[in-house]
mmCIF entry with sequence, helices, sheets and N, C-alpha, C, O atoms, coordinates in Angstrom:
data_MODEL
# 
_entry.id   MODEL 
# 
_entity.id                         1 
_entity.type                       polymer 
_entity.pdbx_number_of_molecules   1 
# 
_entity_poly.entity_id                      1 
_entity_poly.type                           'polypeptide(L)' 
_entity_poly.nstd_linkage                   no 
_entity_poly.nstd_monomer                   no 
_entity_poly.pdbx_seq_one_letter_code       
;(UNK)(UNK)(UNK)(UNK)(UNK)(UNK)(UNK)(UNK)(UNK)(UNK)(UNK)(UNK)(UNK)(UNK)(UNK)(UNK)
(UNK)(UNK)(UNK)(UNK)(UNK)(UNK)(UNK)(UNK)(UNK)(UNK)(UNK)(UNK)(UNK)(UNK)(UNK)(UNK)
(UNK)(UNK)(UNK)(UNK)(UNK)(UNK)(UNK)(UNK)(UNK)(UNK)(UNK)(UNK)(UNK)(UNK)(UNK)(UNK)
(UNK)(UNK)(UNK)(UNK)(UNK)(UNK)
;
_entity_poly.pdbx_seq_one_letter_code_can   XXXXXXXXXXXXXXXXXXXXXXXXXXXXXXXXXXXXXXXXXXXXXXXXXXXXXX 
_entity_poly.pdbx_strand_id                 A 
# 
loop_
_entity_poly_seq.entity_id 
_entity_poly_seq.num 
_entity_poly_seq.mon_id 
_entity_poly_seq.hetero 
1 1  UNK n 
1 2  UNK n 
1 3  UNK n 
1 4  UNK n 
1 5  UNK n 
1 6  UNK n 
1 7  UNK n 
1 8  UNK n 
1 9  UNK n 
1 10 UNK n 
1 11 UNK n 
1 12 UNK n 
1 13 UNK n 
1 14 UNK n 
1 15 UNK n 
1 16 UNK n 
1 17 UNK n 
1 18 UNK n 
1 19 UNK n 
1 20 UNK n 
1 21 UNK n 
1 22 UNK n 
1 23 UNK n 
1 24 UNK n 
1 25 UNK n 
1 26 UNK n 
1 27 UNK n 
1 28 UNK n 
1 29 UNK n 
1 30 UNK n 
1 31 UNK n 
1 32 UNK n 
1 33 UNK n 
1 34 UNK n 
1 35 UNK n 
1 36 UNK n 
1 37 UNK n 
1 38 UNK n 
1 39 UNK n 
1 40 UNK n 
1 41 UNK n 
1 42 UNK n 
1 43 UNK n 
1 44 UNK n 
1 45 UNK n 
1 46 UNK n 
1 47 UNK n 
1 48 UNK n 
1 49 UNK n 
1 50 UNK n 
1 51 UNK n 
1 52 UNK n 
1 53 UNK n 
1 54 UNK n 
# 
_struct_asym.id          A 
_struct_asym.entity_id   1 
# 
loop_
_struct_conf.conf_type_id 
_struct_conf.id 
_struct_conf.pdbx_PDB_helix_id 
_struct_conf.beg_label_comp_id 
_struct_conf.beg_label_asym_id 
_struct_conf.beg_label_seq_id 
_struct_conf.pdbx_beg_PDB_ins_code 
_struct_conf.end_label_comp_id 
_struct_conf.end_label_asym_id 
_struct_conf.end_label_seq_id 
_struct_conf.pdbx_end_PDB_ins_code 
_struct_conf.beg_auth_comp_id 
_struct_conf.beg_auth_asym_id 
_struct_conf.beg_auth_seq_id 
_struct_conf.end_auth_comp_id 
_struct_conf.end_auth_asym_id 
_struct_conf.end_auth_seq_id 
_struct_conf.pdbx_PDB_helix_class 
_struct_conf.details 
_struct_conf.pdbx_PDB_helix_length 
HELX_P HELX_P1 AA1 UNK A 9  ? UNK A 29 ? UNK A 9  UNK A 29 1 ? 21 
HELX_P HELX_P2 AA2 UNK A 35 ? UNK A 53 ? UNK A 35 UNK A 53 1 ? 19 
# 
_struct_conf_type.id          HELX_P 
_struct_conf_type.criteria    ? 
_struct_conf_type.reference   ? 
# 
loop_
_atom_site.group_PDB 
_atom_site.id 
_atom_site.type_symbol 
_atom_site.label_atom_id 
_atom_site.label_alt_id 
_atom_site.label_comp_id 
_atom_site.label_asym_id 
_atom_site.label_entity_id 
_atom_site.label_seq_id 
_atom_site.pdbx_PDB_ins_code 
_atom_site.Cartn_x 
_atom_site.Cartn_y 
_atom_site.Cartn_z 
_atom_site.occupancy 
_atom_site.B_iso_or_equiv 
_atom_site.pdbx_formal_charge 
_atom_site.auth_seq_id 
_atom_site.auth_comp_id 
_atom_site.auth_asym_id 
_atom_site.auth_atom_id 
_atom_site.pdbx_PDB_model_num 
ATOM 1   N N  . UNK A 1 1  ? 0.843  -1.175 0.000   1.00 0.00 ? 1  UNK A N  1 
ATOM 2   C CA . UNK A 1 1  ? 0.000  0.000  0.000   1.00 0.00 ? 1  UNK A CA 1 
ATOM 3   C C  . UNK A 1 1  ? 0.892  1.242  0.000   1.00 0.00 ? 1  UNK A C  1 
ATOM 4   O O  . UNK A 1 1  ? 1.848  1.342  0.769   1.00 0.00 ? 1  UNK A O  1 
ATOM 5   N N  . UNK A 1 2  ? 0.557  2.176  -0.873  1.00 0.00 ? 2  UNK A N  1 
ATOM 6   C CA . UNK A 1 2  ? 1.319  3.414  -0.973  1.00 0.00 ? 2  UNK A CA 1 
ATOM 7   C C  . UNK A 1 2  ? 0.853  4.402  0.088   1.00 0.00 ? 2  UNK A C  1 
ATOM 8   O O  . UNK A 1 2  ? -0.337 4.685  0.226   1.00 0.00 ? 2  UNK A O  1 
ATOM 9   N N  . UNK A 1 3  ? 1.827  4.918  0.832   1.00 0.00 ? 3  UNK A N  1 
ATOM 10  C CA . UNK A 1 3  ? 1.520  5.892  1.868   1.00 0.00 ? 3  UNK A CA 1 
ATOM 11  C C  . UNK A 1 3  ? 1.926  7.275  1.378   1.00 0.00 ? 3  UNK A C  1 
ATOM 12  O O  . UNK A 1 3  ? 3.081  7.491  1.011   1.00 0.00 ? 3  UNK A O  1 
ATOM 13  N N  . UNK A 1 4  ? 0.985  8.210  1.372   1.00 0.00 ? 4  UNK A N  1 
ATOM 14  C CA . UNK A 1 4  ? 1.296  9.577  0.952   1.00 0.00 ? 4  UNK A CA 1 
ATOM 15  C C  . UNK A 1 4  ? 2.021  10.307 2.070   1.00 0.00 ? 4  UNK A C  1 
ATOM 16  O O  . UNK A 1 4  ? 1.541  10.383 3.201   1.00 0.00 ? 4  UNK A O  1 
ATOM 17  N N  . UNK A 1 5  ? 3.186  10.844 1.729   1.00 0.00 ? 5  UNK A N  1 
ATOM 18  C CA . UNK A 1 5  ? 3.935  11.643 2.690   1.00 0.00 ? 5  UNK A CA 1 
ATOM 19  C C  . UNK A 1 5  ? 3.755  13.105 2.344   1.00 0.00 ? 5  UNK A C  1 
ATOM 20  O O  . UNK A 1 5  ? 3.784  13.490 1.175   1.00 0.00 ? 5  UNK A O  1 
ATOM 21  N N  . UNK A 1 6  ? 3.574  13.899 3.355   1.00 0.00 ? 6  UNK A N  1 
ATOM 22  C CA . UNK A 1 6  ? 3.457  15.345 3.137   1.00 0.00 ? 6  UNK A CA 1 
ATOM 23  C C  . UNK A 1 6  ? 4.816  15.974 3.388   1.00 0.00 ? 6  UNK A C  1 
ATOM 24  O O  . UNK A 1 6  ? 5.492  15.671 4.371   1.00 0.00 ? 6  UNK A O  1 
ATOM 25  N N  . UNK A 1 7  ? 5.196  16.853 2.480   1.00 0.00 ? 7  UNK A N  1 
ATOM 26  C CA . UNK A 1 7  ? 6.464  17.554 2.586   1.00 0.00 ? 7  UNK A CA 1 
ATOM 27  C C  . UNK A 1 7  ? 6.162  19.049 2.623   1.00 0.00 ? 7  UNK A C  1 
ATOM 28  O O  . UNK A 1 7  ? 5.388  19.564 1.817   1.00 0.00 ? 7  UNK A O  1 
ATOM 29  N N  . UNK A 1 8  ? 6.784  19.722 3.565   1.00 0.00 ? 8  UNK A N  1 
ATOM 30  C CA . UNK A 1 8  ? 6.521  21.158 3.699   1.00 0.00 ? 8  UNK A CA 1 
ATOM 31  C C  . UNK A 1 8  ? 7.302  21.939 2.637   1.00 0.00 ? 8  UNK A C  1 
ATOM 32  O O  . UNK A 1 8  ? 8.304  21.466 2.101   1.00 0.00 ? 8  UNK A O  1 
ATOM 33  N N  . UNK A 1 9  ? 6.820  23.128 2.357   1.00 0.00 ? 9  UNK A N  1 
ATOM 34  C CA . UNK A 1 9  ? 7.529  24.004 1.419   1.00 0.00 ? 9  UNK A CA 1 
ATOM 35  C C  . UNK A 1 9  ? 8.906  24.349 1.964   1.00 0.00 ? 9  UNK A C  1 
ATOM 36  O O  . UNK A 1 9  ? 9.854  24.537 1.201   1.00 0.00 ? 9  UNK A O  1 
ATOM 37  N N  . UNK A 1 10 ? 9.014  24.432 3.280   1.00 0.00 ? 10 UNK A N  1 
ATOM 38  C CA . UNK A 1 10 ? 10.305 24.726 3.888   1.00 0.00 ? 10 UNK A CA 1 
ATOM 39  C C  . UNK A 1 10 ? 11.300 23.589 3.607   1.00 0.00 ? 10 UNK A C  1 
ATOM 40  O O  . UNK A 1 10 ? 12.458 23.849 3.281   1.00 0.00 ? 10 UNK A O  1 
ATOM 41  N N  . UNK A 1 11 ? 10.854 22.339 3.732   1.00 0.00 ? 11 UNK A N  1 
ATOM 42  C CA . UNK A 1 11 ? 11.720 21.197 3.434   1.00 0.00 ? 11 UNK A CA 1 
ATOM 43  C C  . UNK A 1 11 ? 12.147 21.187 1.967   1.00 0.00 ? 11 UNK A C  1 
ATOM 44  O O  . UNK A 1 11 ? 13.294 20.874 1.649   1.00 0.00 ? 11 UNK A O  1 
ATOM 45  N N  . UNK A 1 12 ? 11.222 21.530 1.086   1.00 0.00 ? 12 UNK A N  1 
ATOM 46  C CA . UNK A 1 12 ? 11.535 21.596 -0.344  1.00 0.00 ? 12 UNK A CA 1 
ATOM 47  C C  . UNK A 1 12 ? 12.561 22.694 -0.609  1.00 0.00 ? 12 UNK A C  1 
ATOM 48  O O  . UNK A 1 12 ? 13.506 22.499 -1.373  1.00 0.00 ? 12 UNK A O  1 
ATOM 49  N N  . UNK A 1 13 ? 12.369 23.850 0.028   1.00 0.00 ? 13 UNK A N  1 
ATOM 50  C CA . UNK A 1 13 ? 13.303 24.969 -0.157  1.00 0.00 ? 13 UNK A CA 1 
ATOM 51  C C  . UNK A 1 13 ? 14.697 24.592 0.338   1.00 0.00 ? 13 UNK A C  1 
ATOM 52  O O  . UNK A 1 13 ? 15.684 24.867 -0.343  1.00 0.00 ? 13 UNK A O  1 
ATOM 53  N N  . UNK A 1 14 ? 14.794 23.965 1.516   1.00 0.00 ? 14 UNK A N  1 
ATOM 54  C CA . UNK A 1 14 ? 16.093 23.550 2.051   1.00 0.00 ? 14 UNK A CA 1 
ATOM 55  C C  . UNK A 1 14 ? 16.760 22.537 1.127   1.00 0.00 ? 14 UNK A C  1 
ATOM 56  O O  . UNK A 1 14 ? 17.956 22.633 0.854   1.00 0.00 ? 14 UNK A O  1 
ATOM 57  N N  . UNK A 1 15 ? 15.993 21.575 0.653   1.00 0.00 ? 15 UNK A N  1 
ATOM 58  C CA . UNK A 1 15 ? 16.537 20.553 -0.244  1.00 0.00 ? 15 UNK A CA 1 
ATOM 59  C C  . UNK A 1 15 ? 17.071 21.190 -1.526  1.00 0.00 ? 15 UNK A C  1 
ATOM 60  O O  . UNK A 1 15 ? 18.148 20.834 -2.005  1.00 0.00 ? 15 UNK A O  1 
ATOM 61  N N  . UNK A 1 16 ? 16.312 22.129 -2.072  1.00 0.00 ? 16 UNK A N  1 
ATOM 62  C CA . UNK A 1 16 ? 16.725 22.834 -3.275  1.00 0.00 ? 16 UNK A CA 1 
ATOM 63  C C  . UNK A 1 16 ? 18.011 23.618 -3.035  1.00 0.00 ? 16 UNK A C  1 
ATOM 64  O O  . UNK A 1 16 ? 18.922 23.597 -3.862  1.00 0.00 ? 16 UNK A O  1 
ATOM 65  N N  . UNK A 1 17 ? 18.079 24.312 -1.897  1.00 0.00 ? 17 UNK A N  1 
ATOM 66  C CA . UNK A 1 17 ? 19.260 25.096 -1.567  1.00 0.00 ? 17 UNK A CA 1 
ATOM 67  C C  . UNK A 1 17 ? 20.499 24.209 -1.451  1.00 0.00 ? 17 UNK A C  1 
ATOM 68  O O  . UNK A 1 17 ? 21.558 24.544 -1.981  1.00 0.00 ? 17 UNK A O  1 
ATOM 69  N N  . UNK A 1 18 ? 20.365 23.081 -0.757  1.00 0.00 ? 18 UNK A N  1 
ATOM 70  C CA . UNK A 1 18 ? 21.507 22.177 -0.596  1.00 0.00 ? 18 UNK A CA 1 
ATOM 71  C C  . UNK A 1 18 ? 21.942 21.578 -1.934  1.00 0.00 ? 18 UNK A C  1 
ATOM 72  O O  . UNK A 1 18 ? 23.137 21.401 -2.174  1.00 0.00 ? 18 UNK A O  1 
ATOM 73  N N  . UNK A 1 19 ? 20.995 21.269 -2.791  1.00 0.00 ? 19 UNK A N  1 
ATOM 74  C CA . UNK A 1 19 ? 21.333 20.719 -4.110  1.00 0.00 ? 19 UNK A CA 1 
ATOM 75  C C  . UNK A 1 19 ? 22.113 21.731 -4.944  1.00 0.00 ? 19 UNK A C  1 
ATOM 76  O O  . UNK A 1 19 ? 23.110 21.389 -5.581  1.00 0.00 ? 19 UNK A O  1 
ATOM 77  N N  . UNK A 1 20 ? 21.650 22.970 -4.934  1.00 0.00 ? 20 UNK A N  1 
ATOM 78  C CA . UNK A 1 20 ? 22.340 24.021 -5.685  1.00 0.00 ? 20 UNK A CA 1 
ATOM 79  C C  . UNK A 1 20 ? 23.728 24.268 -5.110  1.00 0.00 ? 20 UNK A C  1 
ATOM 80  O O  . UNK A 1 20 ? 24.692 24.433 -5.858  1.00 0.00 ? 20 UNK A O  1 
ATOM 81  N N  . UNK A 1 21 ? 23.834 24.293 -3.795  1.00 0.00 ? 21 UNK A N  1 
ATOM 82  C CA . UNK A 1 21 ? 25.131 24.517 -3.164  1.00 0.00 ? 21 UNK A CA 1 
ATOM 83  C C  . UNK A 1 21 ? 26.101 23.385 -3.496  1.00 0.00 ? 21 UNK A C  1 
ATOM 84  O O  . UNK A 1 21 ? 27.281 23.635 -3.744  1.00 0.00 ? 21 UNK A O  1 
ATOM 85  N N  . UNK A 1 22 ? 25.619 22.155 -3.504  1.00 0.00 ? 22 UNK A N  1 
ATOM 86  C CA . UNK A 1 22 ? 26.481 21.015 -3.848  1.00 0.00 ? 22 UNK A CA 1 
ATOM 87  C C  . UNK A 1 22 ? 26.989 21.140 -5.280  1.00 0.00 ? 22 UNK A C  1 
ATOM 88  O O  . UNK A 1 22 ? 28.174 20.933 -5.539  1.00 0.00 ? 22 UNK A O  1 
ATOM 89  N N  . UNK A 1 23 ? 26.100 21.478 -6.206  1.00 0.00 ? 23 UNK A N  1 
ATOM 90  C CA . UNK A 1 23 ? 26.511 21.655 -7.610  1.00 0.00 ? 23 UNK A CA 1 
ATOM 91  C C  . UNK A 1 23 ? 27.523 22.785 -7.752  1.00 0.00 ? 23 UNK A C  1 
ATOM 92  O O  . UNK A 1 23 ? 28.508 22.670 -8.481  1.00 0.00 ? 23 UNK A O  1 
ATOM 93  N N  . UNK A 1 24 ? 27.261 23.887 -7.036  1.00 0.00 ? 24 UNK A N  1 
ATOM 94  C CA . UNK A 1 24 ? 28.191 25.019 -7.075  1.00 0.00 ? 24 UNK A CA 1 
ATOM 95  C C  . UNK A 1 24 ? 29.577 24.607 -6.591  1.00 0.00 ? 24 UNK A C  1 
ATOM 96  O O  . UNK A 1 24 ? 30.584 24.949 -7.211  1.00 0.00 ? 24 UNK A O  1 
ATOM 97  N N  . UNK A 1 25 ? 29.624 23.871 -5.479  1.00 0.00 ? 25 UNK A N  1 
ATOM 98  C CA . UNK A 1 25 ? 30.904 23.441 -4.928  1.00 0.00 ? 25 UNK A CA 1 
ATOM 99  C C  . UNK A 1 25 ? 31.661 22.543 -5.899  1.00 0.00 ? 25 UNK A C  1 
ATOM 100 O O  . UNK A 1 25 ? 32.875 22.675 -6.051  1.00 0.00 ? 25 UNK A O  1 
ATOM 101 N N  . UNK A 1 26 ? 30.954 21.637 -6.550  1.00 0.00 ? 26 UNK A N  1 
ATOM 102 C CA . UNK A 1 26 ? 31.598 20.734 -7.517  1.00 0.00 ? 26 UNK A CA 1 
ATOM 103 C C  . UNK A 1 26 ? 32.143 21.522 -8.700  1.00 0.00 ? 26 UNK A C  1 
ATOM 104 O O  . UNK A 1 26 ? 33.285 21.317 -9.111  1.00 0.00 ? 26 UNK A O  1 
ATOM 105 N N  . UNK A 1 27 ? 31.334 22.422 -9.248  1.00 0.00 ? 27 UNK A N  1 
ATOM 106 C CA . UNK A 1 27 ? 31.782 23.219 -10.389 1.00 0.00 ? 27 UNK A CA 1 
ATOM 107 C C  . UNK A 1 27 ? 32.954 24.113 -10.023 1.00 0.00 ? 27 UNK A C  1 
ATOM 108 O O  . UNK A 1 27 ? 33.869 24.300 -10.825 1.00 0.00 ? 27 UNK A O  1 
ATOM 109 N N  . UNK A 1 28 ? 32.931 24.663 -8.825  1.00 0.00 ? 28 UNK A N  1 
ATOM 110 C CA . UNK A 1 28 ? 34.033 25.513 -8.380  1.00 0.00 ? 28 UNK A CA 1 
ATOM 111 C C  . UNK A 1 28 ? 35.301 24.677 -8.158  1.00 0.00 ? 28 UNK A C  1 
ATOM 112 O O  . UNK A 1 28 ? 36.394 25.088 -8.547  1.00 0.00 ? 28 UNK A O  1 
ATOM 113 N N  . UNK A 1 29 ? 35.150 23.510 -7.537  1.00 0.00 ? 29 UNK A N  1 
ATOM 114 C CA . UNK A 1 29 ? 36.302 22.626 -7.319  1.00 0.00 ? 29 UNK A CA 1 
ATOM 115 C C  . UNK A 1 29 ? 36.963 22.215 -8.634  1.00 0.00 ? 29 UNK A C  1 
ATOM 116 O O  . UNK A 1 29 ? 38.180 22.039 -8.694  1.00 0.00 ? 29 UNK A O  1 
ATOM 117 N N  . UNK A 1 30 ? 36.162 22.066 -9.680  1.00 0.00 ? 30 UNK A N  1 
ATOM 118 C CA . UNK A 1 30 ? 36.687 21.687 -10.991 1.00 0.00 ? 30 UNK A CA 1 
ATOM 119 C C  . UNK A 1 30 ? 37.249 22.881 -11.760 1.00 0.00 ? 30 UNK A C  1 
ATOM 120 O O  . UNK A 1 30 ? 37.804 22.718 -12.846 1.00 0.00 ? 30 UNK A O  1 
ATOM 121 N N  . UNK A 1 31 ? 37.107 24.068 -11.201 1.00 0.00 ? 31 UNK A N  1 
ATOM 122 C CA . UNK A 1 31 ? 37.621 25.264 -11.841 1.00 0.00 ? 31 UNK A CA 1 
ATOM 123 C C  . UNK A 1 31 ? 36.771 25.757 -13.004 1.00 0.00 ? 31 UNK A C  1 
ATOM 124 O O  . UNK A 1 31 ? 37.252 26.504 -13.856 1.00 0.00 ? 31 UNK A O  1 
ATOM 125 N N  . UNK A 1 32 ? 35.523 25.345 -13.040 1.00 0.00 ? 32 UNK A N  1 
ATOM 126 C CA . UNK A 1 32 ? 34.646 25.734 -14.145 1.00 0.00 ? 32 UNK A CA 1 
ATOM 127 C C  . UNK A 1 32 ? 33.944 27.065 -13.910 1.00 0.00 ? 32 UNK A C  1 
ATOM 128 O O  . UNK A 1 32 ? 33.613 27.772 -14.862 1.00 0.00 ? 32 UNK A O  1 
ATOM 129 N N  . UNK A 1 33 ? 33.718 27.404 -12.652 1.00 0.00 ? 33 UNK A N  1 
ATOM 130 C CA . UNK A 1 33 ? 33.071 28.670 -12.302 1.00 0.00 ? 33 UNK A CA 1 
ATOM 131 C C  . UNK A 1 33 ? 33.661 29.182 -10.999 1.00 0.00 ? 33 UNK A C  1 
ATOM 132 O O  . UNK A 1 33 ? 34.364 28.469 -10.282 1.00 0.00 ? 33 UNK A O  1 
ATOM 133 N N  . UNK A 1 34 ? 33.352 30.440 -10.718 1.00 0.00 ? 34 UNK A N  1 
ATOM 134 C CA . UNK A 1 34 ? 33.694 30.993 -9.405  1.00 0.00 ? 34 UNK A CA 1 
ATOM 135 C C  . UNK A 1 34 ? 32.406 31.460 -8.741  1.00 0.00 ? 34 UNK A C  1 
ATOM 136 O O  . UNK A 1 34 ? 31.399 31.700 -9.407  1.00 0.00 ? 34 UNK A O  1 
ATOM 137 N N  . UNK A 1 35 ? 32.454 31.582 -7.432  1.00 0.00 ? 35 UNK A N  1 
ATOM 138 C CA . UNK A 1 35 ? 31.277 32.073 -6.717  1.00 0.00 ? 35 UNK A CA 1 
ATOM 139 C C  . UNK A 1 35 ? 30.931 33.491 -7.178  1.00 0.00 ? 35 UNK A C  1 
ATOM 140 O O  . UNK A 1 35 ? 29.760 33.865 -7.241  1.00 0.00 ? 35 UNK A O  1 
ATOM 141 N N  . UNK A 1 36 ? 31.964 34.273 -7.500  1.00 0.00 ? 36 UNK A N  1 
ATOM 142 C CA . UNK A 1 36 ? 31.739 35.642 -7.958  1.00 0.00 ? 36 UNK A CA 1 
ATOM 143 C C  . UNK A 1 36 ? 30.968 35.658 -9.278  1.00 0.00 ? 36 UNK A C  1 
ATOM 144 O O  . UNK A 1 36 ? 30.097 36.505 -9.473  1.00 0.00 ? 36 UNK A O  1 
ATOM 145 N N  . UNK A 1 37 ? 31.280 34.729 -10.184 1.00 0.00 ? 37 UNK A N  1 
ATOM 146 C CA . UNK A 1 37 ? 30.544 34.632 -11.451 1.00 0.00 ? 37 UNK A CA 1 
ATOM 147 C C  . UNK A 1 37 ? 29.073 34.316 -11.199 1.00 0.00 ? 37 UNK A C  1 
ATOM 148 O O  . UNK A 1 37 ? 28.189 34.885 -11.839 1.00 0.00 ? 37 UNK A O  1 
ATOM 149 N N  . UNK A 1 38 ? 28.824 33.419 -10.276 1.00 0.00 ? 38 UNK A N  1 
ATOM 150 C CA . UNK A 1 38 ? 27.444 33.038 -9.969  1.00 0.00 ? 38 UNK A CA 1 
ATOM 151 C C  . UNK A 1 38 ? 26.700 34.206 -9.342  1.00 0.00 ? 38 UNK A C  1 
ATOM 152 O O  . UNK A 1 38 ? 25.551 34.470 -9.695  1.00 0.00 ? 38 UNK A O  1 
ATOM 153 N N  . UNK A 1 39 ? 27.341 34.904 -8.419  1.00 0.00 ? 39 UNK A N  1 
ATOM 154 C CA . UNK A 1 39 ? 26.699 36.062 -7.811  1.00 0.00 ? 39 UNK A CA 1 
ATOM 155 C C  . UNK A 1 39 ? 26.374 37.130 -8.853  1.00 0.00 ? 39 UNK A C  1 
ATOM 156 O O  . UNK A 1 39 ? 25.317 37.758 -8.791  1.00 0.00 ? 39 UNK A O  1 
ATOM 157 N N  . UNK A 1 40 ? 27.274 37.334 -9.803  1.00 0.00 ? 40 UNK A N  1 
ATOM 158 C CA . UNK A 1 40 ? 27.020 38.282 -10.884 1.00 0.00 ? 40 UNK A CA 1 
ATOM 159 C C  . UNK A 1 40 ? 25.838 37.868 -11.735 1.00 0.00 ? 40 UNK A C  1 
ATOM 160 O O  . UNK A 1 40 ? 25.004 38.696 -12.101 1.00 0.00 ? 40 UNK A O  1 
ATOM 161 N N  . UNK A 1 41 ? 25.768 36.588 -12.049 1.00 0.00 ? 41 UNK A N  1 
ATOM 162 C CA . UNK A 1 41 ? 24.651 36.078 -12.859 1.00 0.00 ? 41 UNK A CA 1 
ATOM 163 C C  . UNK A 1 41 ? 23.336 36.190 -12.088 1.00 0.00 ? 41 UNK A C  1 
ATOM 164 O O  . UNK A 1 41 ? 22.307 36.541 -12.666 1.00 0.00 ? 41 UNK A O  1 
ATOM 165 N N  . UNK A 1 42 ? 23.364 35.898 -10.807 1.00 0.00 ? 42 UNK A N  1 
ATOM 166 C CA . UNK A 1 42 ? 22.159 36.051 -9.986  1.00 0.00 ? 42 UNK A CA 1 
ATOM 167 C C  . UNK A 1 42 ? 21.675 37.499 -9.977  1.00 0.00 ? 42 UNK A C  1 
ATOM 168 O O  . UNK A 1 42 ? 20.475 37.763 -10.054 1.00 0.00 ? 42 UNK A O  1 
ATOM 169 N N  . UNK A 1 43 ? 22.614 38.423 -9.884  1.00 0.00 ? 43 UNK A N  1 
ATOM 170 C CA . UNK A 1 43 ? 22.248 39.838 -9.888  1.00 0.00 ? 43 UNK A CA 1 
ATOM 171 C C  . UNK A 1 43 ? 21.596 40.218 -11.222 1.00 0.00 ? 43 UNK A C  1 
ATOM 172 O O  . UNK A 1 43 ? 20.598 40.937 -11.244 1.00 0.00 ? 43 UNK A O  1 
ATOM 173 N N  . UNK A 1 44 ? 22.167 39.729 -12.340 1.00 0.00 ? 44 UNK A N  1 
ATOM 174 C CA . UNK A 1 44 ? 21.574 40.014 -13.655 1.00 0.00 ? 44 UNK A CA 1 
ATOM 175 C C  . UNK A 1 44 ? 20.166 39.447 -13.745 1.00 0.00 ? 44 UNK A C  1 
ATOM 176 O O  . UNK A 1 44 ? 19.263 40.114 -14.251 1.00 0.00 ? 44 UNK A O  1 
ATOM 177 N N  . UNK A 1 45 ? 19.967 38.228 -13.263 1.00 0.00 ? 45 UNK A N  1 
ATOM 178 C CA . UNK A 1 45 ? 18.639 37.615 -13.312 1.00 0.00 ? 45 UNK A CA 1 
ATOM 179 C C  . UNK A 1 45 ? 17.640 38.379 -12.450 1.00 0.00 ? 45 UNK A C  1 
ATOM 180 O O  . UNK A 1 45 ? 16.476 38.537 -12.817 1.00 0.00 ? 45 UNK A O  1 
ATOM 181 N N  . UNK A 1 46 ? 18.109 38.846 -11.309 1.00 0.00 ? 46 UNK A N  1 
ATOM 182 C CA . UNK A 1 46 ? 17.241 39.625 -10.419 1.00 0.00 ? 46 UNK A CA 1 
ATOM 183 C C  . UNK A 1 46 ? 16.788 40.899 -11.116 1.00 0.00 ? 46 UNK A C  1 
ATOM 184 O O  . UNK A 1 46 ? 15.615 41.265 -11.036 1.00 0.00 ? 46 UNK A O  1 
ATOM 185 N N  . UNK A 1 47 ? 17.704 41.580 -11.800 1.00 0.00 ? 47 UNK A N  1 
ATOM 186 C CA . UNK A 1 47 ? 17.368 42.807 -12.530 1.00 0.00 ? 47 UNK A CA 1 
ATOM 187 C C  . UNK A 1 47 ? 16.393 42.489 -13.659 1.00 0.00 ? 47 UNK A C  1 
ATOM 188 O O  . UNK A 1 47 ? 15.407 43.203 -13.844 1.00 0.00 ? 47 UNK A O  1 
ATOM 189 N N  . UNK A 1 48 ? 16.660 41.425 -14.415 1.00 0.00 ? 48 UNK A N  1 
ATOM 190 C CA . UNK A 1 48 ? 15.758 41.021 -15.506 1.00 0.00 ? 48 UNK A CA 1 
ATOM 191 C C  . UNK A 1 48 ? 14.366 40.714 -14.980 1.00 0.00 ? 48 UNK A C  1 
ATOM 192 O O  . UNK A 1 48 ? 13.366 41.164 -15.541 1.00 0.00 ? 48 UNK A O  1 
ATOM 193 N N  . UNK A 1 49 ? 14.309 39.947 -13.902 1.00 0.00 ? 49 UNK A N  1 
ATOM 194 C CA . UNK A 1 49 ? 13.016 39.570 -13.346 1.00 0.00 ? 49 UNK A CA 1 
ATOM 195 C C  . UNK A 1 49 ? 12.261 40.802 -12.873 1.00 0.00 ? 49 UNK A C  1 
ATOM 196 O O  . UNK A 1 49 ? 11.046 40.898 -13.046 1.00 0.00 ? 49 UNK A O  1 
ATOM 197 N N  . UNK A 1 50 ? 12.979 41.737 -12.279 1.00 0.00 ? 50 UNK A N  1 
ATOM 198 C CA . UNK A 1 50 ? 12.331 42.965 -11.811 1.00 0.00 ? 50 UNK A CA 1 
ATOM 199 C C  . UNK A 1 50 ? 11.766 43.749 -12.990 1.00 0.00 ? 50 UNK A C  1 
ATOM 200 O O  . UNK A 1 50 ? 10.678 44.316 -12.887 1.00 0.00 ? 50 UNK A O  1 
ATOM 201 N N  . UNK A 1 51 ? 12.499 43.790 -14.121 1.00 0.00 ? 51 UNK A N  1 
ATOM 202 C CA . UNK A 1 51 ? 11.997 44.481 -15.321 1.00 0.00 ? 51 UNK A CA 1 
ATOM 203 C C  . UNK A 1 51 ? 10.732 43.812 -15.835 1.00 0.00 ? 51 UNK A C  1 
ATOM 204 O O  . UNK A 1 51 ? 9.777  44.484 -16.226 1.00 0.00 ? 51 UNK A O  1 
ATOM 205 N N  . UNK A 1 52 ? 10.733 42.454 -15.830 1.00 0.00 ? 52 UNK A N  1 
ATOM 206 C CA . UNK A 1 52 ? 9.578  41.712 -16.326 1.00 0.00 ? 52 UNK A CA 1 
ATOM 207 C C  . UNK A 1 52 ? 8.323  41.944 -15.464 1.00 0.00 ? 52 UNK A C  1 
ATOM 208 O O  . UNK A 1 52 ? 7.198  41.871 -15.957 1.00 0.00 ? 52 UNK A O  1 
ATOM 209 N N  . UNK A 1 53 ? 8.537  42.219 -14.193 1.00 0.00 ? 53 UNK A N  1 
ATOM 210 C CA . UNK A 1 53 ? 7.417  42.411 -13.266 1.00 0.00 ? 53 UNK A CA 1 
ATOM 211 C C  . UNK A 1 53 ? 6.782  43.785 -13.450 1.00 0.00 ? 53 UNK A C  1 
ATOM 212 O O  . UNK A 1 53 ? 5.635  43.986 -13.052 1.00 0.00 ? 53 UNK A O  1 
ATOM 213 N N  . UNK A 1 54 ? 7.499  44.725 -14.038 1.00 0.00 ? 54 UNK A N  1 
ATOM 214 C CA . UNK A 1 54 ? 6.956  46.091 -14.211 1.00 0.00 ? 54 UNK A CA 1 
ATOM 215 C C  . UNK A 1 54 ? 6.429  46.307 -15.585 1.00 0.00 ? 54 UNK A C  1 
ATOM 216 O O  . UNK A 1 54 ? 5.940  47.393 -15.894 1.00 0.00 ? 54 UNK A O  1 
# 
């Protein structure tokens, strides 16, 4: 019998954050990206998203 488990949005957010952080660490360890590059890209996306909202 299949049992439905409920997962909170907070648990999903934490899981997502840890997954992204793990990928970032691997890419950085391999010398493919830097944290500064990612922060710059995040800033660009934030600006783009803000433009789309207006």
